[in-house]
C-alpha positions in Angstrom: 19.2 -70.7 247.9 21.1 -71.5 244.7 21.3 -75.0 243.8 24.8 -76.4 243.2 25.8 -76.8 239.6 26.4 -80.3 238.5 29.7 -81.3 237.0 28.1 -82.2 233.8 26.6 -78.7 233.3 29.9 -77.1 234.3 31.8 -79.2 231.8 29.3 -78.3 229.1 29.8 -74.6 229.8 33.6 -75.0 229.6 33.3 -76.7 226.3 31.0 -74.0 225.0 33.4 -71.3 226.3 36.3 -73.1 224.5 34.3 -73.3 221.3 33.4 -69.6 221.5 37.0 -68.7 222.2 38.2 -70.8 219.2 35.6 -69.3 217.0 36.6 -65.8 218.0 40.2 -66.6 217.4 39.4 -68.0 214.0 37.3 -64.9 213.1 40.1 -62.6 214.4 42.6 -64.5 212.2 40.3 -64.2 209.2 39.9 -60.5 209.9 43.7 -60.1 210.1 44.1 -62.0 206.9 41.4 -60.0 205.1 43.0 -56.7 206.3 46.4 -57.9 205.2 45.0 -58.8 201.8 43.2 -55.5 201.4 46.5 -53.6 202.3 48.4 -55.7 199.8 45.8 -55.1 197.2 45.9 -51.3 197.9 49.7 -51.3 197.7 49.5 -53.1 194.4 46.9 -50.6 193.1 49.1 -47.7 194.2 52.1 -49.3 192.6 50.2 -49.9 189.3 48.8 -46.4 189.4 52.3 -44.9 190.0 53.6 -47.0 187.0 50.8 -45.8 184.8 51.5 -42.2 185.8 55.2 -42.7 184.9 54.3 -44.3 181.6 51.8 -41.5 180.8 54.5 -38.8 181.7 57.0 -40.6 179.4 54.4 -40.8 176.7 53.7 -37.0 177.0 57.4 -36.2 176.8 57.8 -38.5 173.7 54.7 -36.9 172.1 56.0 -33.4 172.7 59.4 -34.4 171.2 57.5 -35.9 168.2 55.5 -32.7 167.7 58.6 -30.6 167.8 60.3 -32.9 165.3 57.3 -32.9 163.0 57.0 -29.1 163.2 60.7 -28.7 162.4 60.5 -31.1 159.5 57.3 -29.5 158.1 58.9 -26.1 158.2 62.0 -27.4 156.4 59.9 -29.1 153.7 57.8 -26.0 153.3 61.0 -24.0 152.7 62.2 -26.6 150.2 58.8 -26.2 148.4 59.2 -22.5 148.3 62.7 -22.9 146.8 61.3 -25.3 144.2 58.7 -22.7 143.2 61.2 -19.9 142.9 59.7 -16.4 143.0 56.2 -17.8 143.1 56.9 -19.5 146.4 56.8 -16.1 148.2 53.0 -16.2 147.9 52.8 -19.4 149.9 53.3 -17.6 153.2 54.0 -19.5 156.4 53.6 -23.2 156.8 50.0 -24.4 157.5 49.2 -25.5 161.0 48.1 -29.1 161.9 44.7 -30.2 160.8 42.2 -30.8 163.6 40.9 -34.1 162.1 44.3 -35.4 161.2 44.9 -39.0 162.2 47.7 -41.5 161.9 51.4 -41.3 162.2 52.8 -38.1 160.7 56.3 -39.5 160.1 55.3 -41.6 157.0 53.4 -38.6 155.6 56.4 -36.4 156.0 58.6 -39.1 154.4 56.3 -39.2 151.4 56.4 -35.4 151.0 60.2 -35.5 151.2 60.4 -38.2 148.5 58.0 -36.2 146.4 60.1 -33.1 146.6 63.2 -35.1 145.9 61.6 -36.4 142.7 60.6 -32.9 141.5 62.8 -31.2 139.0 65.5 -29.1 140.6 65.4 -25.5 139.3 67.9 -25.3 136.4 69.4 -22.6 134.3 67.4 -20.9 131.6 67.6 -22.7 128.2 69.4 -21.2 125.2 66.1 -20.6 123.4 65.5 -17.5 125.7 68.7 -15.9 124.8 67.0 -13.3 122.5 64.7 -12.4 125.4 67.7 -12.0 127.7 69.5 -9.9 125.1 66.4 -7.7 124.8 66.4 -7.3 128.6 70.0 -6.0 128.4 69.1 -3.7 125.5 66.1 -2.4 127.2 68.0 -1.6 130.4 70.7 0.2 128.5 68.2 2.2 126.5 66.3 3.2 129.6 69.5 4.2 131.4 70.7 6.2 128.4 67.3 8.0 128.3 67.6 8.9 131.9 71.2 10.1 131.3 70.0 12.2 128.4 67.4 13.8 130.5 70.0 14.5 133.2 72.3 16.1 130.6 69.4 18.2 129.3 68.6 19.4 132.8 72.3 20.3 133.3 72.5 22.1 129.9 69.5 24.2 130.8 70.8 25.1 134.2 73.8 26.9 135.5 76.2 26.6 138.4 76.8 23.2 140.0 74.0 21.5 138.1 75.7 22.3 134.8 78.8 20.5 136.0 77.2 17.7 138.1 74.4 16.6 135.8 76.7 15.4 132.9 78.7 13.3 135.4 75.5 11.8 136.8 74.2 11.2 133.3 77.4 9.3 132.5 77.2 7.1 135.7 73.5 6.3 135.0 74.4 5.4 131.4 77.2 3.1 132.4 74.9 1.3 134.9 72.5 0.6 132.1 73.6 -3.0 131.4 73.0 -3.9 135.0 69.4 -2.7 134.8 68.6 -5.5 132.4 69.2 -8.1 135.1 65.9 -7.1 136.9 63.6 -8.2 134.1 65.8 -11.2 133.4 65.3 -12.3 137.0 61.6 -12.0 136.6 61.8 -14.1 133.4 63.8 -16.8 135.3 61.2 -16.8 138.2 58.3 -17.3 135.8 60.1 -20.3 134.2 61.0 -21.7 137.6 64.7 -21.4 136.8 67.8 -19.8 138.2 69.6 -16.9 136.6 72.9 -18.6 136.1 76.2 -17.2 134.8 75.3 -17.7 131.1 72.1 -15.7 131.1 73.8 -13.0 133.2 76.6 -12.8 130.6 74.1 -12.6 127.8 72.2 -9.7 129.5 75.4 -7.8 130.3 77.0 -8.2 126.9 73.9 -7.1 125.1 73.5 -4.2 127.4 77.2 -3.2 127.2 77.2 -3.3 123.4 74.0 -1.2 123.3 75.5 1.4 125.7 78.7 1.6 123.6 76.6 1.9 120.4 74.5 4.7 121.9 77.5 6.6 123.1 79.3 6.3 119.8 76.2 7.3 117.8 75.5 10.4 119.9 79.0 11.8 119.9 
């Protein structure tokens, strides 16, 4: 038969049970606190990651806008350079692409290029010292046109029918256009000197060509 449990042993078991219960409650509370801390840390990590993603997306948009602005500014500066070079600028082709090893902020570099272009000499008009060359261009164009007209008249004189009537008219038109032909070599001269063919050079070419045409027509009458 089981012996009866003394009151002292029963009291000790109750105390032990109470201690175990309290320990379990403490561990359970610690577990809840740890879980709550982990959840809070995870939420903070998610919030920080979301903010980093937002900042990264904003940086990508800003970088894309900067690239577009830099490309547009580079294209504009390239066109300005081609205008500075005149006819020689046609050989430059399209603007160069970005260098792979390029570093740093492109904005100061573009600003430096813009300032350099602003300091360069704007293409001006041809100086008066080239007036003899301009006059020679007008004379040469008129002489060439008169020669073509003379050839057309000769063809008309050696032919019959409509050619005999039309060729002299065509010869006269070609001869009268002669002063304008001198503008082509004058333009080449201006391009080589990085200048513009302004009103004064054009007048010099046209007057020289017109006087030459009149003189040829008078002398051959």
